[in-house]
C-alpha positions as CSV (number, residue, x, y, z in Angstrom):
1,M,-217.1,87.0,6.8
2,G,-215.8,89.3,9.7
3,K,-215.1,92.9,9.5
4,I,-211.3,92.5,10.1
5,N,-208.8,90.6,7.9
6,G,-208.5,87.1,9.4
7,C,-204.7,87.0,9.4
8,I,-204.4,90.3,11.1
9,K,-207.0,89.3,13.7
10,C,-205.3,86.0,14.5
11,L,-201.9,87.7,14.7
12,F,-203.3,90.4,17.0
13,I,-205.0,87.8,19.3
14,F,-201.8,85.6,19.4
15,F,-199.7,88.7,20.2
16,N,-202.1,89.6,23.1
17,V,-202.3,86.0,24.4
18,V,-198.5,85.9,24.7
19,F,-198.4,89.1,26.7
20,A,-201.4,87.9,28.8
21,L,-199.3,84.8,29.7
22,L,-196.4,87.1,30.5
23,G,-198.7,89.1,32.7
24,C,-199.7,85.9,34.6
25,V,-196.0,85.1,35.2
26,L,-195.4,88.7,36.5
27,V,-198.4,88.4,38.8
28,Y,-196.9,85.2,40.3
29,L,-193.5,86.9,40.7
30,A,-195.1,90.0,42.3
31,V,-196.8,87.7,44.8
32,Q,-193.5,86.1,45.6
33,A,-191.7,89.4,45.8
34,T,-194.2,90.7,48.3
35,V,-192.2,88.8,51.0
36,F,-189.2,91.1,50.4
37,S,-191.1,94.3,49.6
38,H,-190.4,95.9,53.0
39,Q,-186.7,95.3,52.8
40,V,-186.3,96.5,49.2
41,T,-188.4,99.6,49.8
42,S,-186.5,100.5,52.9
43,V,-183.2,100.8,51.0
44,G,-184.7,102.8,48.1
45,G,-186.2,100.1,45.9
46,L,-189.6,100.2,44.2
47,S,-192.8,100.1,46.3
48,M,-195.0,97.1,45.7
49,A,-197.9,99.5,44.9
50,L,-196.1,100.7,41.7
51,S,-195.0,97.2,40.9
52,W,-198.6,95.9,41.1
53,V,-199.8,98.8,38.8
54,F,-197.2,97.7,36.2
55,V,-198.0,94.0,36.6
56,L,-201.7,94.4,36.3
57,G,-201.3,96.7,33.3
58,V,-199.3,94.0,31.5
59,F,-202.0,91.4,32.3
60,V,-205.2,93.5,31.8
61,L,-204.3,95.3,28.5
62,P,-203.8,92.2,26.4
63,V,-207.1,90.7,27.8
64,L,-208.9,93.9,26.7
65,G,-207.2,93.6,23.3
66,I,-208.4,90.0,22.9
67,V,-212.0,91.1,23.8
68,A,-211.8,93.9,21.3
69,A,-210.6,91.6,18.5
70,C,-213.4,89.1,19.2
71,M,-216.2,91.7,19.3
72,E,-215.0,93.6,16.3
73,K,-216.5,96.8,17.6
74,E,-215.0,100.2,16.8
75,L,-215.8,101.6,20.2
76,V,-214.1,98.8,22.0
77,F,-211.0,99.2,19.8
78,K,-211.0,102.9,20.5
79,I,-211.1,102.2,24.2
80,F,-208.2,99.7,23.8
81,A,-206.2,102.2,21.7
82,G,-206.7,104.9,24.4
83,F,-205.4,102.5,27.1
84,M,-202.4,101.7,24.8
85,V,-201.4,105.4,24.6
86,A,-201.8,105.7,28.4
87,G,-200.0,102.4,28.8
88,M,-197.0,103.6,26.8
89,I,-196.7,106.8,28.8
90,I,-197.0,104.8,32.1
91,M,-194.5,102.2,31.1
92,L,-191.9,104.8,30.1
93,I,-192.4,106.7,33.4
94,F,-192.2,103.3,35.2
95,G,-188.9,102.5,33.4
96,I,-187.4,105.9,34.5
97,V,-188.6,105.2,38.1
98,V,-186.9,101.8,38.0
99,V,-183.6,103.4,36.8
100,V,-183.8,106.0,39.7
101,S,-184.7,103.3,42.2
102,R,-181.8,101.2,41.1
103,N,-179.4,104.1,41.7
104,M,-180.9,104.8,45.1
105,L,-180.6,101.2,46.0
106,E,-176.9,101.2,45.0
107,N,-176.2,104.3,47.2
108,S,-178.1,102.8,50.1
109,L,-176.1,99.6,50.0
110,D,-172.8,101.4,49.5
111,T,-173.5,103.4,52.7
112,A,-175.4,100.7,54.5
113,S,-176.0,101.2,58.2
114,A,-177.0,98.9,61.0
115,E,-180.6,100.1,60.6
116,V,-180.6,99.1,56.9
117,A,-179.2,95.7,57.9
118,K,-181.8,95.3,60.6
119,T,-184.6,95.4,58.0
120,F,-183.0,92.5,56.1
121,M,-182.4,90.4,59.3
122,E,-185.9,90.8,60.7
123,Y,-187.5,88.1,58.4
124,E,-186.7,84.4,58.2
125,E,-186.9,84.4,54.4
126,M,-184.3,87.2,54.1
127,R,-182.0,85.6,56.7
128,M,-182.1,82.3,54.7
129,M,-181.3,84.2,51.5
130,I,-178.4,86.1,53.1
131,M,-177.0,82.8,54.5
132,A,-177.1,81.3,50.9
133,I,-175.3,84.4,49.6
134,E,-172.7,84.2,52.4
135,E,-171.9,80.6,51.5
136,S,-171.7,81.2,47.7
137,A,-170.1,84.7,47.7
138,H,-167.9,84.3,50.8
139,C,-169.1,87.3,52.8
140,C,-170.6,87.8,56.2
141,G,-173.6,90.0,57.2
142,V,-175.3,92.8,55.2
143,V,-173.0,95.5,56.7
144,S,-170.8,93.4,59.0
145,S,-170.8,90.2,61.0
146,S,-172.4,92.2,63.9
147,D,-175.6,92.0,61.9
148,W,-176.0,88.4,63.4
149,G,-175.7,89.8,66.9
150,N,-173.9,87.5,69.4
151,K,-174.6,84.3,67.4
152,I,-172.8,84.4,64.0
153,S,-174.2,82.2,61.3
154,Q,-172.2,79.1,60.4
155,S,-172.4,80.3,56.7
156,C,-169.9,83.1,57.7
157,E,-167.2,80.5,58.4
158,C,-164.1,81.4,56.4
159,K,-162.4,78.6,54.6
160,M,-159.2,79.5,52.9
161,G,-159.6,76.6,50.4
162,N,-162.7,78.2,48.9
163,T,-162.4,78.9,45.1
164,G,-164.6,80.3,42.4
165,F,-166.8,83.4,42.5
166,S,-166.0,85.3,45.7
167,F,-166.3,88.8,47.2
168,S,-164.2,87.9,50.1
169,S,-161.1,90.0,51.0
170,G,-159.9,87.3,53.4
171,C,-160.6,86.0,56.9
172,K,-160.8,87.6,60.3
173,A,-161.4,86.4,63.9
174,K,-164.9,86.5,65.1
175,P,-165.8,89.3,67.5
176,V,-164.9,88.7,71.2
177,G,-167.7,87.0,73.1
178,A,-169.6,86.0,70.0
179,L,-170.7,82.5,69.3
180,G,-170.1,80.8,65.9
181,P,-167.1,79.9,63.7
182,D,-163.6,81.1,64.9
183,Q,-162.7,82.5,61.5
184,I,-165.3,84.5,59.5
185,Y,-165.3,86.4,56.2
186,A,-164.0,89.9,56.5
187,T,-166.2,91.3,53.7
188,S,-169.9,92.2,54.1
189,C,-172.5,91.0,51.6
190,S,-173.7,94.5,50.5
191,G,-171.9,93.9,47.2
192,P,-173.4,90.6,46.3
193,L,-176.8,91.8,47.4
194,F,-176.6,94.7,45.0
195,V,-175.5,92.4,42.2
196,I,-178.7,90.3,42.7
197,F,-181.0,93.4,43.0
198,D,-179.3,95.0,40.0
199,F,-179.9,92.0,37.9
200,I,-183.6,92.1,38.8
201,F,-183.9,95.8,38.1
202,K,-182.3,95.3,34.7
203,I,-184.8,92.6,33.8
204,I,-187.7,95.0,34.9
205,M,-186.2,97.9,32.9
206,G,-185.9,95.6,29.8
207,I,-189.6,94.6,30.2
208,C,-190.7,98.2,30.7
209,F,-189.0,99.7,27.7
210,T,-189.6,96.7,25.4
211,F,-193.2,96.6,26.4
212,A,-193.6,100.4,25.9
213,I,-191.7,100.7,22.6
214,L,-192.4,97.4,20.9
215,A,-195.5,95.7,22.3
216,L,-197.7,98.8,23.0
217,L,-196.6,100.6,19.9
218,L,-197.2,97.6,17.7
219,A,-200.6,96.9,19.3
220,L,-201.6,100.5,18.9
221,L,-200.7,100.5,15.2
222,M,-202.6,97.2,14.6
223,S,-205.6,98.6,16.5
224,I,-205.7,101.7,14.2
225,L,-205.5,99.4,11.2
226,M,-208.4,97.3,12.5
227,I,-210.5,100.4,13.3
228,H,-209.9,101.5,9.7
229,Q,-211.1,98.0,8.4
230,I,-214.2,98.1,10.6
231,R,-215.1,101.6,9.4
232,K,-214.6,100.5,5.8
233,H,-216.7,97.4,6.3
234,D,-219.5,99.4,8.0
235,S,-219.5,102.2,5.5
236,G,-219.6,99.7,2.6
237,G,-222.5,97.9,4.2
238,S,-224.4,101.2,4.7
239,S,-224.0,102.3,1.1
240,M,-225.1,98.9,-0.3
241,A,-228.2,99.0,1.9
242,M,-229.1,102.5,0.6
243,K,-228.6,101.5,-3.0
244,S,-230.9,98.5,-2.8
245,F,-233.5,100.7,-1.1
């Protein structure tokens, strides 16, 4: 018979396995997001260093919890509980940083300049994303159509018959001397870009505060309970050994 109640131990391990899998998903997303890290950071977004601290924390802490439950050692649980306390503090701080970064990103895109647009247009992945946004949201360029230089993307072509979700305020003639469609969208894509980034930031904020308040707090309470059970088991074993002696 183990030192810890079997039901509590299984529930604790299951709980940590779920969050370890979540950590794996976040690691994958962080690898994919690395492509856009320079652009997001340049307009006030989170640095990838902070993001990796958060992601690795979500992955490593549950693994440590699983190890502690399997070993049933008080010292290992104390180490895990200590990391839980530190993790709660870090997650709350990270959540606040995300809120601040989100506001900075909104201000940066509201007052977007040609330099900001340049950071988006430097990479092929970002250009492809902007082209997809232009076609779906009916806009052109990060700041203006001039972001495309003298060769405006075909995705900027303004078609008056377009319906559905649109940020467009109408059509305008392409700049004189520029190549591309004759009529282009008059509205820039800074608004749709913020909607996308804002959605991502809200997901991160939800994970941060949920993980800090629910996951870490619950794991901490369960750890304290299991430490108590281990101590009770060990003290009971010691007294029985002394009686028989």
